[in-house]
Phi, psi and omega in degrees: 000133180290145178223160180260351189236153177289156178286139183260151173262153179279135184231166175238154181245126179282159178253128179289128185249125181252131179298134177191159175292139181210150174264005183251160183218157175282152178296332181274091187301328185294340181279341180052042185284135168226147181172183179297132179261107183273144178255124180248131177250136179209156174212143185300311176224095186282065181226136180230140171265127190299327184281352184253152178255025179286120184287146172262119180277126178253127178271133176247120181231139179256154172294321187234154169283162181240150181281339179233161176304139180242125180253124181240131181250115183263163185212167176242083191295333183253014178263078186286336185257009177066040177294324184238165172219157178254135177242153186060036179235134005295161182256133176251121173260118186292152177305135181085357180251166180236353189218160176198180178220157167216179187231146172250129185227144176287142173278357177055041178277346179055051182264338191272148175243353178209166178304132182227139182258138176232144179264138171254118182233194180239134187282325183201140178267124183290338177224158185289338186267015177261146179214133174279122182300312173192155177291158176264129181264120181248127178264127179249124182264137177290169177300135179295143179278130180261115181299141177271133181288139177280164176304324179294319179293320178298323179293321178297316181297321177296322179294322178297324180293321179289317186282317187248348182076028181240148177249099182287344179303330180293340185249017177245155181102213181264118181242136177279144180218156172243123186240132177244127180246122179244105182264136182281169177278179173067029173291164185265010174229152187305317181297342184245015180292323179249149177295147176210160174235129175242144177235139183231136168251111186224189179225141180239140173264124183238138177222173175280129182288153174291347177278353182295143177235177179298328184267337184226109173292140178225131180256157175226130174266107187273343181212130175055056180300132180059014182068025190255359187304312183292324177294316179298323179290323175301316180294315180302313179295320180296328180281343188231255192292341179264009177264101184281348190265322187235293190303312183287352181261359182266148185302312185292314174301324178297319176296318180297314180299318181293317183293323182265355187053047182245121180205184183299331184262349183294144185269096184257161171247142184218125180222154183225146173219165179214122180254173171066045171270105192264131177272123182233158178051054187280131168232179180287348183248341182198165174208145174273147181243129175247134185214356175290151181204182184284148174207187178225145173276182186286356172266354182092002180282145181290139176219167176253126186217179164280107193278069177298150170251130184251140169242117187220127186298323178293325176293323177301317180293322177296315182296324178297319178294319178296318180294332180278356180084020180297117184289327183294316181293326178295318179295319179298315178298319180297332180273003172102011176249129184209155174262008181281117180303328181295344178287335185248335185254143178056055185268353188234147185292142181254009181238313184284107184294344179295341182272002182260126174269350177230077184303331181293342179273354184286135169228147179285140178285124182227159175203148185201143167246125174259102183290338180286321181258359181058048176234138172240124185232149177222149171215127182200179180248147168240161176219162170210166195305318187244031176282158176273358181173191183274141180268128180271134180239131173233130184229135177231121169256130183225123177281130182238000000 
């Protein structure tokens, strides 16, 4: 696969150690290490949907082990309305250990109307030699909006039941899905250097598309298509502001970040949708689904992809500057730096096999609804600018 960036090597970052009295010690006794004991907070995907009570597990890790039990009390300093709560808090890290966990859970008050960020911090340090490396930023998503069907759409759905013997109402609204992402090895950025598999249990909002006709039902995923929104945002950040080695070190991206106030810490909103999922070869027991559509690679050449539509706050700011005639942002874009997710995601054709450097990794994009078993399944490929190959996606929606 062609790439625009050099391959990166994996590196490690040392921790600056300051002399101080401590009750904690390093596991390597021969080093006789003493120093500031840093507390690190992390979560695999620090995102919560307000309407769900699925807990977010937060990992607590120390630089050093401690000779005595250590009790840490965490807090949500900017959550004035009680949107979230902490469970298994305070946290006790046992003597001789370095890690523990606690959970952040939604109170399901349904107060939010847009993505909102909350900080997880520590209320008080039990000893002077402890330091929180940084607070954990958790993004809380409001309840997804479910589009209301128009009288015309309701009439179409009734017609499909008469013509094909299918009830599409069962496949509209909020549907739960299980998504498996298989990323190949040899990517050109550190997060993609080794192969990995991620699994997501999510929910998608599906409605009848405005493209639907009497003869062809068409679906639209208005929120979290295929359960992939968070994965796509992870890839976008990894390709741009969360890449410490290459992208953020280049002149044009640096100008772009400054001009848009877009960086690793900026609080952005990111949403994805997918229209034109066409039902073909319909019977009363099953239907084939077609969803590939036109796109462009980063050279502007036409390709066939899964044509996601992205809504991204940094892109909104970029577009406003372009619309105002800002010459600097146009020059930055012309030089290859952009806040457009489509510039980094889905950059390679999914039909023309000549574009594959690893044909054995190719799978045909498929989709199907089995009305008899109440399952909707998809299998397809994704790509991104600095991947080592194509990422395989498998999605299962199952009515229970």
